[in-house]
Biopython code that builds the backbone (N, CA, C, O; Angstrom):
import numpy as np
from Bio.PDB.StructureBuilder import StructureBuilder

atoms = [
    (1, "MET", "N", (48.846, 113.109, 19.525)),
    (1, "MET", "CA", (49.688, 112.272, 20.360)),
    (1, "MET", "C", (50.271, 113.073, 21.528)),
    (1, "MET", "O", (50.621, 112.498, 22.559)),
    (2, "ASN", "N", (50.376, 114.383, 21.373)),
    (2, "ASN", "CA", (50.926, 115.186, 22.469)),
    (2, "ASN", "C", (50.087, 115.074, 23.733)),
    (2, "ASN", "O", (50.628, 115.114, 24.838)),
    (3, "ASP", "N", (48.767, 114.936, 23.587)),
    (3, "ASP", "CA", (47.888, 114.803, 24.752)),
    (3, "ASP", "C", (48.123, 113.488, 25.494)),
    (3, "ASP", "O", (47.749, 113.364, 26.660)),
    (4, "LEU", "N", (48.725, 112.528, 24.844)),
    (4, "LEU", "CA", (48.943, 111.207, 25.441)),
    (4, "LEU", "C", (50.355, 111.018, 25.989)),
    (4, "LEU", "O", (50.704, 109.920, 26.422)),
    (5, "GLN", "N", (51.163, 112.061, 25.976)),
    (5, "GLN", "CA", (52.573, 111.939, 26.363)),
    (5, "GLN", "C", (52.780, 111.299, 27.730)),
    (5, "GLN", "O", (53.770, 110.597, 27.938)),
    (6, "LEU", "N", (51.865, 111.530, 28.660)),
    (6, "LEU", "CA", (52.010, 110.947, 29.992)),
    (6, "LEU", "C", (51.803, 109.439, 29.987)),
    (6, "LEU", "O", (52.251, 108.747, 30.902)),
    (7, "TYR", "N", (51.128, 108.925, 28.964)),
    (7, "TYR", "CA", (50.684, 107.533, 28.962)),
    (7, "TYR", "C", (51.376, 106.638, 27.944)),
    (7, "TYR", "O", (51.229, 105.417, 27.984)),
    (8, "VAL", "N", (52.131, 107.245, 27.033)),
    (8, "VAL", "CA", (52.794, 106.445, 26.002)),
    (8, "VAL", "C", (54.278, 106.778, 25.937)),
    (8, "VAL", "O", (54.707, 107.876, 26.291)),
    (9, "SER", "N", (55.032, 105.816, 25.484)),
    (9, "SER", "CA", (56.440, 106.021, 25.164)),
    (9, "SER", "C", (56.572, 105.933, 23.657)),
    (9, "SER", "O", (55.702, 105.382, 22.981)),
    (10, "LYS", "N", (57.655, 106.473, 23.133)),
    (10, "LYS", "CA", (57.835, 106.520, 21.682)),
    (10, "LYS", "C", (59.260, 106.116, 21.358)),
    (10, "LYS", "O", (60.199, 106.466, 22.073)),
    (11, "THR", "N", (59.406, 105.380, 20.278)),
    (11, "THR", "CA", (60.728, 104.997, 19.801)),
    (11, "THR", "C", (60.682, 104.915, 18.279)),
    (11, "THR", "O", (59.605, 104.942, 17.684)),
    (12, "MET", "N", (61.837, 104.817, 17.659)),
    (12, "MET", "CA", (61.906, 104.665, 16.203)),
    (12, "MET", "C", (62.063, 103.188, 15.866)),
    (12, "MET", "O", (62.842, 102.471, 16.494)),
    (13, "GLN", "N", (61.322, 102.755, 14.880)),
    (13, "GLN", "CA", (61.436, 101.398, 14.348)),
    (13, "GLN", "C", (61.606, 101.574, 12.847)),
    (13, "GLN", "O", (60.645, 101.886, 12.142)),
    (14, "GLY", "N", (62.813, 101.377, 12.361)),
    (14, "GLY", "CA", (63.081, 101.702, 10.966)),
    (14, "GLY", "C", (63.012, 103.215, 10.809)),
    (14, "GLY", "O", (63.746, 103.950, 11.469)),
    (15, "GLU", "N", (62.129, 103.674, 9.936)),
    (15, "GLU", "CA", (61.957, 105.113, 9.721)),
    (15, "GLU", "C", (60.639, 105.625, 10.292)),
    (15, "GLU", "O", (60.207, 106.727, 9.955)),
    (16, "GLU", "N", (60.001, 104.843, 11.145)),
    (16, "GLU", "CA", (58.697, 105.225, 11.686)),
    (16, "GLU", "C", (58.745, 105.294, 13.204)),
    (16, "GLU", "O", (59.509, 104.581, 13.855)),
    (17, "TYR", "N", (57.916, 106.165, 13.748)),
    (17, "TYR", "CA", (57.745, 106.202, 15.196)),
    (17, "TYR", "C", (56.774, 105.112, 15.615)),
    (17, "TYR", "O", (55.778, 104.857, 14.938)),
    (18, "VAL", "N", (57.069, 104.481, 16.721)),
    (18, "VAL", "CA", (56.177, 103.486, 17.313)),
    (18, "VAL", "C", (55.824, 103.989, 18.706)),
    (18, "VAL", "O", (56.701, 104.291, 19.516)),
    (19, "TYR", "N", (54.526, 104.075, 18.969)),
    (19, "TYR", "CA", (54.033, 104.505, 20.274)),
    (19, "TYR", "C", (53.482, 103.287, 21.000)),
    (19, "TYR", "O", (52.817, 102.445, 20.397)),
    (20, "TYR", "N", (53.761, 103.196, 22.299)),
    (20, "TYR", "CA", (53.268, 102.067, 23.077)),
    (20, "TYR", "C", (52.979, 102.533, 24.497)),
    (20, "TYR", "O", (53.581, 103.487, 24.987)),
    (21, "LEU", "N", (52.045, 101.841, 25.150)),
    (21, "LEU", "CA", (51.664, 102.219, 26.504)),
    (21, "LEU", "C", (52.830, 102.035, 27.468)),
    (21, "LEU", "O", (53.508, 101.008, 27.453)),
    (22, "ASN", "N", (53.050, 103.043, 28.304)),
    (22, "ASN", "CA", (54.026, 102.907, 29.377)),
    (22, "ASN", "C", (53.287, 102.472, 30.650)),
    (22, "ASN", "O", (52.105, 102.134, 30.594)),
    (23, "LYS", "N", (53.968, 102.480, 31.776)),
    (23, "LYS", "CA", (53.367, 102.023, 33.032)),
    (23, "LYS", "C", (52.105, 102.822, 33.370)),
    (23, "LYS", "O", (51.095, 102.244, 33.770)),
    (24, "GLU", "N", (52.159, 104.131, 33.214)),
    (24, "GLU", "CA", (51.003, 104.979, 33.502)),
    (24, "GLU", "C", (49.856, 104.697, 32.530)),
    (24, "GLU", "O", (48.688, 104.735, 32.915)),
    (25, "GLY", "N", (50.191, 104.419, 31.282)),
    (25, "GLY", "CA", (49.176, 104.088, 30.282)),
    (25, "GLY", "C", (48.449, 102.802, 30.612)),
    (25, "GLY", "O", (47.228, 102.721, 30.482)),
    (26, "HIS", "N", (49.192, 101.800, 31.036)),
    (26, "HIS", "CA", (48.568, 100.540, 31.446)),
    (26, "HIS", "C", (47.654, 100.769, 32.641)),
    (26, "HIS", "O", (46.550, 100.229, 32.697)),
    (27, "ALA", "N", (48.119, 101.574, 33.602)),
    (27, "ALA", "CA", (47.323, 101.844, 34.808)),
    (27, "ALA", "C", (46.033, 102.584, 34.462)),
    (27, "ALA", "O", (45.003, 102.349, 35.093)),
    (28, "MET", "N", (46.074, 103.473, 33.471)),
    (28, "MET", "CA", (44.889, 104.233, 33.069)),
    (28, "MET", "C", (43.768, 103.302, 32.608)),
    (28, "MET", "O", (42.589, 103.594, 32.808)),
    (29, "PHE", "N", (44.136, 102.196, 31.998)),
    (29, "PHE", "CA", (43.146, 101.231, 31.522)),
    (29, "PHE", "C", (42.859, 100.145, 32.551)),
    (29, "PHE", "O", (42.118, 99.203, 32.269)),
    (30, "GLY", "N", (43.437, 100.270, 33.734)),
    (30, "GLY", "CA", (43.238, 99.254, 34.762)),
    (30, "GLY", "C", (43.950, 97.961, 34.434)),
    (30, "GLY", "O", (43.575, 96.893, 34.918)),
    (31, "ASP", "N", (44.973, 98.060, 33.613)),
    (31, "ASP", "CA", (45.719, 96.893, 33.148)),
    (31, "ASP", "C", (47.039, 96.827, 33.896)),
    (31, "ASP", "O", (47.779, 97.810, 33.945)),
    (32, "ASP", "N", (47.333, 95.685, 34.473)),
    (32, "ASP", "CA", (48.630, 95.530, 35.129)),
    (32, "ASP", "C", (49.612, 94.803, 34.212)),
    (32, "ASP", "O", (50.573, 94.189, 34.674)),
    (33, "GLY", "N", (49.350, 94.884, 32.895)),
    (33, "GLY", "CA", (50.174, 94.196, 31.910)),
    (33, "GLY", "C", (51.600, 94.700, 31.889)),
    (33, "GLY", "O", (51.908, 95.785, 32.383)),
    (34, "LYS", "N", (52.456, 93.889, 31.307)),
    (34, "LYS", "CA", (53.865, 94.232, 31.221)),
    (34, "LYS", "C", (54.081, 95.281, 30.137)),
    (34, "LYS", "O", (53.459, 95.230, 29.076)),
    (35, "VAL", "N", (54.953, 96.217, 30.412)),
    (35, "VAL", "CA", (55.371, 97.183, 29.408)),
    (35, "VAL", "C", (56.383, 96.483, 28.510)),
    (35, "VAL", "O", (57.311, 95.838, 28.997)),
    (36, "VAL", "N", (56.204, 96.610, 27.200)),
    (36, "VAL", "CA", (57.112, 95.967, 26.246)),
    (36, "VAL", "C", (58.463, 96.674, 26.297)),
    (36, "VAL", "O", (58.541, 97.893, 26.140)),
    (37, "LEU", "N", (59.505, 95.914, 26.512)),
    (37, "LEU", "CA", (60.851, 96.478, 26.523)),
    (37, "LEU", "C", (61.268, 96.829, 25.103)),
    (37, "LEU", "O", (60.895, 96.141, 24.153)),
    (38, "ARG", "N", (62.031, 97.884, 24.960)),
    (38, "ARG", "CA", (62.446, 98.323, 23.620)),
    (38, "ARG", "C", (63.142, 97.220, 22.840)),
    (38, "ARG", "O", (62.954, 97.104, 21.629)),
    (39, "GLY", "N", (63.937, 96.414, 23.516)),
    (39, "GLY", "CA", (64.644, 95.333, 22.840)),
    (39, "GLY", "C", (63.718, 94.267, 22.284)),
    (39, "GLY", "O", (64.098, 93.525, 21.378)),
    (40, "LYS", "N", (62.503, 94.185, 22.821)),
    (40, "LYS", "CA", (61.536, 93.180, 22.370)),
    (40, "LYS", "C", (60.409, 93.792, 21.549)),
    (40, "LYS", "O", (59.448, 93.108, 21.198)),
    (41, "LEU", "N", (60.529, 95.074, 21.246)),
    (41, "LEU", "CA", (59.467, 95.770, 20.531)),
    (41, "LEU", "C", (59.268, 95.221, 19.119)),
    (41, "LEU", "O", (58.130, 95.042, 18.684)),
    (42, "ALA", "N", (60.356, 94.952, 18.403)),
    (42, "ALA", "CA", (60.236, 94.426, 17.036)),
    (42, "ALA", "C", (59.497, 93.091, 17.045)),
    (42, "ALA", "O", (58.693, 92.818, 16.155)),
    (43, "HIS", "N", (59.768, 92.263, 18.046)),
    (43, "HIS", "CA", (59.090, 90.972, 18.159)),
    (43, "HIS", "C", (57.603, 91.176, 18.457)),
    (43, "HIS", "O", (56.760, 90.468, 17.906)),
    (44, "ALA", "N", (57.278, 92.129, 19.318)),
    (44, "ALA", "CA", (55.874, 92.427, 19.633)),
    (44, "ALA", "C", (55.135, 92.918, 18.393)),
    (44, "ALA", "O", (53.972, 92.571, 18.185)),
    (45, "ILE", "N", (55.800, 93.721, 17.572)),
    (45, "ILE", "CA", (55.177, 94.207, 16.338)),
    (45, "ILE", "C", (54.928, 93.046, 15.384)),
    (45, "ILE", "O", (53.881, 92.992, 14.739)),
    (46, "LEU", "N", (55.877, 92.116, 15.286)),
    (46, "LEU", "CA", (55.671, 90.927, 14.446)),
    (46, "LEU", "C", (54.478, 90.108, 14.938)),
    (46, "LEU", "O", (53.688, 89.616, 14.133)),
    (47, "ARG", "N", (54.347, 89.960, 16.260)),
    (47, "ARG", "CA", (53.192, 89.240, 16.820)),
    (47, "ARG", "C", (51.895, 89.939, 16.433)),
    (47, "ARG", "O", (50.928, 89.288, 16.038)),
    (48, "ASN", "N", (51.878, 91.265, 16.547)),
    (48, "ASN", "CA", (50.677, 92.016, 16.187)),
    (48, "ASN", "C", (50.354, 91.867, 14.706)),
    (48, "ASN", "O", (49.188, 91.734, 14.332)),
    (49, "ASP", "N", (51.381, 91.888, 13.864)),
    (49, "ASP", "CA", (51.169, 91.678, 12.428)),
    (49, "ASP", "C", (50.576, 90.295, 12.165)),
    (49, "ASP", "O", (49.672, 90.151, 11.342)),
    (50, "ALA", "N", (51.083, 89.285, 12.863)),
    (50, "ALA", "CA", (50.556, 87.925, 12.697)),
    (50, "ALA", "C", (49.096, 87.870, 13.128)),
    (50, "ALA", "O", (48.279, 87.235, 12.461)),
    (51, "TRP", "N", (48.757, 88.526, 14.236)),
    (51, "TRP", "CA", (47.371, 88.560, 14.718)),
    (51, "TRP", "C", (46.453, 89.148, 13.649)),
    (51, "TRP", "O", (45.376, 88.610, 13.388)),
    (52, "LEU", "N", (46.878, 90.251, 13.031)),
    (52, "LEU", "CA", (46.082, 90.859, 11.962)),
    (52, "LEU", "C", (45.986, 89.930, 10.752)),
    (52, "LEU", "O", (44.906, 89.740, 10.191)),
    (53, "HIS", "N", (47.117, 89.356, 10.355)),
    (53, "HIS", "CA", (47.169, 88.478, 9.183)),
    (53, "HIS", "C", (46.281, 87.240, 9.361)),
    (53, "HIS", "O", (45.734, 86.716, 8.390)),
    (54, "LEU", "N", (46.146, 86.782, 10.606)),
    (54, "LEU", "CA", (45.347, 85.585, 10.897)),
    (54, "LEU", "C", (43.914, 85.939, 11.297)),
    (54, "LEU", "O", (43.232, 85.154, 11.956)),
    (55, "PHE", "N", (43.467, 87.127, 10.892)),
    (55, "PHE", "CA", (42.078, 87.574, 11.055)),
    (55, "PHE", "C", (41.680, 87.799, 12.510)),
    (55, "PHE", "O", (40.542, 87.526, 12.892)),
    (56, "CYS", "N", (42.601, 88.291, 13.315)),
    (56, "CYS", "CA", (42.329, 88.760, 14.688)),
    (56, "CYS", "C", (41.623, 87.733, 15.565)),
    (56, "CYS", "O", (40.515, 87.999, 16.031)),
    (57, "PRO", "N", (42.223, 86.576, 15.806)),
    (57, "PRO", "CA", (41.575, 85.561, 16.645)),
    (57, "PRO", "C", (41.251, 86.104, 18.037)),
    (57, "PRO", "O", (42.052, 86.818, 18.640)),
    (58, "ASP", "N", (40.063, 85.754, 18.534)),
    (58, "ASP", "CA", (39.609, 86.234, 19.843)),
    (58, "ASP", "C", (40.436, 85.679, 20.992)),
    (58, "ASP", "O", (40.671, 86.375, 21.979)),
    (59, "ASP", "N", (40.877, 84.441, 20.874)),
    (59, "ASP", "CA", (41.554, 83.787, 22.005)),
    (59, "ASP", "C", (43.078, 83.770, 21.856)),
    (59, "ASP", "O", (43.735, 82.856, 22.354)),
    (60, "TRP", "N", (43.633, 84.753, 21.189)),
    (60, "TRP", "CA", (45.072, 84.904, 20.976)),
    (60, "TRP", "C", (45.777, 84.937, 22.325)),
    (60, "TRP", "O", (45.466, 85.779, 23.167)),
    (61, "GLN", "N", (46.717, 84.035, 22.533)),
    (61, "GLN", "CA", (47.445, 83.971, 23.799)),
    (61, "GLN", "C", (48.938, 83.992, 23.520)),
    (61, "GLN", "O", (49.425, 83.278, 22.644)),
    (62, "ILE", "N", (49.659, 84.813, 24.267)),
    (62, "ILE", "CA", (51.085, 85.019, 24.041)),
    (62, "ILE", "C", (51.900, 84.195, 25.034)),
    (62, "ILE", "O", (51.726, 84.307, 26.247)),
    (63, "GLU", "N", (52.791, 83.368, 24.493)),
    (63, "GLU", "CA", (53.740, 82.554, 25.261)),
    (63, "GLU", "C", (53.080, 81.769, 26.395)),
    (63, "GLU", "O", (53.477, 81.871, 27.556)),
    (64, "ILE", "N", (52.067, 80.989, 26.032)),
    (64, "ILE", "CA", (51.357, 80.116, 26.965)),
    (64, "ILE", "C", (51.690, 78.663, 26.601)),
    (64, "ILE", "O", (51.710, 78.298, 25.426)),
    (65, "ASP", "N", (51.949, 77.847, 27.620)),
    (65, "ASP", "CA", (52.304, 76.439, 27.405)),
    (65, "ASP", "C", (51.238, 75.680, 26.618)),
    (65, "ASP", "O", (50.040, 75.914, 26.776)),
    (66, "ILE", "N", (51.698, 74.779, 25.779)),
    (66, "ILE", "CA", (50.852, 73.747, 25.178)),
    (66, "ILE", "C", (51.424, 72.425, 25.673)),
    (66, "ILE", "O", (52.566, 72.077, 25.372)),
    (67, "ARG", "N", (50.628, 71.704, 26.424)),
    (67, "ARG", "CA", (51.074, 70.418, 26.989)),
    (67, "ARG", "C", (50.401, 69.287, 26.214)),
    (67, "ARG", "O", (49.232, 69.380, 25.839)),
    (68, "TYR", "N", (51.161, 68.221, 25.984)),
    (68, "TYR", "CA", (50.636, 67.074, 25.246)),
    (68, "TYR", "C", (51.446, 65.838, 25.612)),
    (68, "TYR", "O", (52.479, 65.922, 26.276)),
    (69, "LYS", "N", (50.952, 64.694, 25.165)),
    (69, "LYS", "CA", (51.673, 63.435, 25.370)),
    (69, "LYS", "C", (52.063, 62.870, 24.018)),
    (69, "LYS", "O", (51.289, 62.903, 23.061)),
    (70, "LYS", "N", (53.283, 62.350, 23.961)),
    (70, "LYS", "CA", (53.772, 61.680, 22.757)),
    (70, "LYS", "C", (54.423, 60.391, 23.212)),
    (70, "LYS", "O", (55.363, 60.401, 24.007)),
    (71, "ASN", "N", (53.915, 59.279, 22.699)),
    (71, "ASN", "CA", (54.406, 57.955, 23.098)),
    (71, "ASN", "C", (54.385, 57.786, 24.618)),
    (71, "ASN", "O", (55.304, 57.216, 25.205)),
    (72, "GLY", "N", (53.327, 58.287, 25.235)),
    (72, "GLY", "CA", (53.159, 58.158, 26.676)),
    (72, "GLY", "C", (54.009, 59.103, 27.506)),
    (72, "GLY", "O", (53.917, 59.104, 28.734)),
    (73, "GLU", "N", (54.834, 59.904, 26.853)),
    (73, "GLU", "CA", (55.709, 60.838, 27.562)),
    (73, "GLU", "C", (55.112, 62.247, 27.513)),
    (73, "GLU", "O", (54.682, 62.709, 26.456)),
    (74, "LYS", "N", (55.087, 62.926, 28.667)),
    (74, "LYS", "CA", (54.563, 64.288, 28.729)),
    (74, "LYS", "C", (55.544, 65.249, 28.066)),
    (74, "LYS", "O", (56.751, 65.194, 28.301)),
    (75, "LYS", "N", (54.997, 66.130, 27.234)),
    (75, "LYS", "CA", (55.803, 67.120, 26.519)),
    (75, "LYS", "C", (55.170, 68.494, 26.704)),
    (75, "LYS", "O", (54.008, 68.615, 27.092)),
    (76, "LYS", "N", (55.961, 69.525, 26.418)),
    (76, "LYS", "CA", (55.469, 70.893, 26.515)),
    (76, "LYS", "C", (56.196, 71.746, 25.489)),
    (76, "LYS", "O", (57.409, 71.625, 25.313)),
    (77, "ILE", "N", (55.448, 72.611, 24.814)),
    (77, "ILE", "CA", (56.054, 73.628, 23.963)),
    (77, "ILE", "C", (55.490, 74.975, 24.401)),
    (77, "ILE", "O", (54.391, 75.054, 24.950)),
    (78, "VAL", "N", (56.255, 76.026, 24.151)),
    (78, "VAL", "CA", (55.803, 77.380, 24.466)),
    (78, "VAL", "C", (55.969, 78.217, 23.194)),
    (78, "VAL", "O", (57.020, 78.819, 22.975)),
    (79, "PRO", "N", (54.931, 78.252, 22.364)),
    (79, "PRO", "CA", (55.020, 79.039, 21.134)),
    (79, "PRO", "C", (54.902, 80.531, 21.442)),
    (79, "PRO", "O", (54.475, 80.918, 22.529)),
    (80, "ASP", "N", (55.281, 81.353, 20.482)),
    (80, "ASP", "CA", (55.105, 82.795, 20.663)),
    (80, "ASP", "C", (53.630, 83.122, 20.897)),
    (80, "ASP", "O", (53.300, 83.943, 21.753)),
    (81, "MET", "N", (52.755, 82.483, 20.140)),
    (81, "MET", "CA", (51.317, 82.673, 20.301)),
    (81, "MET", "C", (50.602, 81.356, 20.045)),
    (81, "MET", "O", (51.119, 80.463, 19.374)),
    (82, "LYS", "N", (49.406, 81.262, 20.596)),
    (82, "LYS", "CA", (48.542, 80.129, 20.268)),
    (82, "LYS", "C", (47.112, 80.639, 20.213)),
    (82, "LYS", "O", (46.754, 81.618, 20.868)),
    (83, "PHE", "N", (46.296, 79.945, 19.408)),
    (83, "PHE", "CA", (44.879, 80.282, 19.313)),
    (83, "PHE", "C", (44.135, 79.101, 18.718)),
    (83, "PHE", "O", (44.737, 78.206, 18.125)),
    (84, "ARG", "N", (42.830, 79.110, 18.881)),
    (84, "ARG", "CA", (41.960, 78.123, 18.239)),
    (84, "ARG", "C", (41.144, 78.831, 17.167)),
    (84, "ARG", "O", (40.661, 79.945, 17.369)),
    (85, "ASP", "N", (40.996, 78.162, 16.016)),
    (85, "ASP", "CA", (40.197, 78.747, 14.945)),
    (85, "ASP", "C", (38.716, 78.462, 15.169)),
    (85, "ASP", "O", (38.333, 77.898, 16.194)),
    (86, "GLU", "N", (37.888, 78.856, 14.205)),
    (86, "GLU", "CA", (36.429, 78.698, 14.324)),
    (86, "GLU", "C", (36.013, 77.245, 14.493)),
    (86, "GLU", "O", (34.959, 76.961, 15.061)),
    (87, "GLU", "N", (36.833, 76.329, 14.004)),
    (87, "GLU", "CA", (36.517, 74.902, 14.101)),
    (87, "GLU", "C", (37.117, 74.266, 15.349)),
    (87, "GLU", "O", (37.008, 73.055, 15.541)),
    (88, "GLY", "N", (37.753, 75.075, 16.200)),
    (88, "GLY", "CA", (38.324, 74.563, 17.437)),
    (88, "GLY", "C", (39.708, 73.958, 17.292)),
    (88, "GLY", "O", (40.225, 73.361, 18.236)),
    (89, "ILE", "N", (40.312, 74.103, 16.124)),
    (89, "ILE", "CA", (41.646, 73.548, 15.893)),
    (89, "ILE", "C", (42.688, 74.469, 16.525)),
    (89, "ILE", "O", (42.680, 75.679, 16.302)),
    (90, "LEU", "N", (43.586, 73.877, 17.317)),
    (90, "LEU", "CA", (44.635, 74.634, 17.997)),
    (90, "LEU", "C", (45.778, 74.932, 17.028)),
    (90, "LEU", "O", (46.244, 74.051, 16.306)),
    (91, "HIS", "N", (46.215, 76.179, 17.024)),
    (91, "HIS", "CA", (47.339, 76.604, 16.189)),
    (91, "HIS", "C", (48.420, 77.196, 17.082)),
    (91, "HIS", "O", (48.121, 77.952, 18.006)),
    (92, "ALA", "N", (49.669, 76.857, 16.812)),
    (92, "ALA", "CA", (50.823, 77.450, 17.486)),
    (92, "ALA", "C", (51.562, 78.287, 16.448)),
    (92, "ALA", "O", (51.785, 77.836, 15.324)),
    (93, "VAL", "N", (51.936, 79.496, 16.824)),
    (93, "VAL", "CA", (52.563, 80.428, 15.890)),
    (93, "VAL", "C", (53.912, 80.872, 16.447)),
    (93, "VAL", "O", (54.016, 81.250, 17.614)),
    (94, "GLU", "N", (54.931, 80.825, 15.615)),
    (94, "GLU", "CA", (56.258, 81.335, 15.953)),
    (94, "GLU", "C", (56.598, 82.452, 14.977)),
    (94, "GLU", "O", (56.469, 82.283, 13.765)),
    (95, "VAL", "N", (57.027, 83.581, 15.499)),
    (95, "VAL", "CA", (57.517, 84.667, 14.653)),
    (95, "VAL", "C", (58.895, 85.060, 15.156)),
    (95, "VAL", "O", (59.107, 85.216, 16.359)),
    (96, "ASP", "N", (59.817, 85.217, 14.239)),
    (96, "ASP", "CA", (61.171, 85.596, 14.619)),
    (96, "ASP", "C", (61.779, 86.441, 13.526)),
    (96, "ASP", "O", (61.526, 86.237, 12.338)),
    (97, "ARG", "N", (62.583, 87.389, 13.950)),
    (97, "ARG", "CA", (63.303, 88.209, 12.990)),
    (97, "ARG", "C", (64.799, 87.939, 13.024)),
    (97, "ARG", "O", (65.537, 88.391, 12.150)),
    (98, "SER", "N", (65.246, 87.196, 14.040)),
    (98, "SER", "CA", (66.684, 86.940, 14.127)),
    (98, "SER", "C", (67.021, 85.483, 14.438)),
    (98, "SER", "O", (68.123, 85.029, 14.129)),
    (99, "GLN", "N", (66.102, 84.755, 15.037)),
    (99, "GLN", "CA", (66.388, 83.363, 15.415)),
    (99, "GLN", "C", (66.345, 82.456, 14.186)),
    (99, "GLN", "O", (65.496, 82.628, 13.311)),
    (100, "LYS", "N", (67.234, 81.519, 14.127)),
    (100, "LYS", "CA", (67.298, 80.587, 13.001)),
    (100, "LYS", "C", (66.113, 79.622, 13.026)),
    (100, "LYS", "O", (65.652, 79.231, 14.097)),
    (101, "MET", "N", (65.626, 79.244, 11.856)),
    (101, "MET", "CA", (64.487, 78.332, 11.747)),
    (101, "MET", "C", (64.803, 76.981, 12.382)),
    (101, "MET", "O", (63.904, 76.338, 12.923)),
    (102, "LYS", "N", (66.046, 76.539, 12.330)),
    (102, "LYS", "CA", (66.420, 75.262, 12.953)),
    (102, "LYS", "C", (66.082, 75.266, 14.442)),
    (102, "LYS", "O", (65.637, 74.251, 14.977)),
    (103, "ILE", "N", (66.288, 76.386, 15.106)),
    (103, "ILE", "CA", (65.969, 76.484, 16.534)),
    (103, "ILE", "C", (64.465, 76.364, 16.733)),
    (103, "ILE", "O", (64.015, 75.685, 17.656)),
    (104, "ASN", "N", (63.682, 77.018, 15.873)),
    (104, "ASN", "CA", (62.220, 76.906, 15.965)),
    (104, "ASN", "C", (61.756, 75.481, 15.716)),
    (104, "ASN", "O", (60.849, 75.000, 16.395)),
    (105, "GLU", "N", (62.362, 74.803, 14.759)),
    (105, "GLU", "CA", (61.989, 73.408, 14.493)),
    (105, "GLU", "C", (62.278, 72.546, 15.710)),
    (105, "GLU", "O", (61.478, 71.679, 16.063)),
    (106, "TRP", "N", (63.419, 72.780, 16.354)),
    (106, "TRP", "CA", (63.773, 72.025, 17.556)),
    (106, "TRP", "C", (62.772, 72.309, 18.667)),
    (106, "TRP", "O", (62.338, 71.390, 19.361)),
    (107, "LYS", "N", (62.401, 73.580, 18.841)),
    (107, "LYS", "CA", (61.437, 73.956, 19.879)),
    (107, "LYS", "C", (60.115, 73.263, 19.633)),
    (107, "LYS", "O", (59.169, 73.450, 20.398)),
]
sb = StructureBuilder()
sb.init_structure("model")
sb.init_model(0)
sb.init_chain("A")
sb.init_seg("    ")
for serial, (resi, resn, name, xyz) in enumerate(atoms, 1):
    if name == "N":
        sb.init_residue(resn, " ", resi, " ")
    sb.init_atom(name, np.array(xyz, "f"), 0.0, 1.0, " ", f" {name:<3s}", serial, name[0])
structure = sb.get_structure()
């Protein structure tokens, strides 16, 4: 990991170190992606755990709108992640470590 110091940042999560790409690391891969803020790191780790648990869906999308109509009225939800399974069924996934389930149900 010492060879990667220019490209990764490190923080503690519980009793473990977590390494993640910093701005230079993203640039090395030609990625203009957002660097995960430390305050949102636990949530990003939960998303990654969900991705693994759900067998690594190819079309995993983070915080992308799902638009639909209900009783002729246009609606929109923004789940933490969404993906389609092998049968084309759309799934919306919410992961939270601090938000109450009632808020997720409302969303």
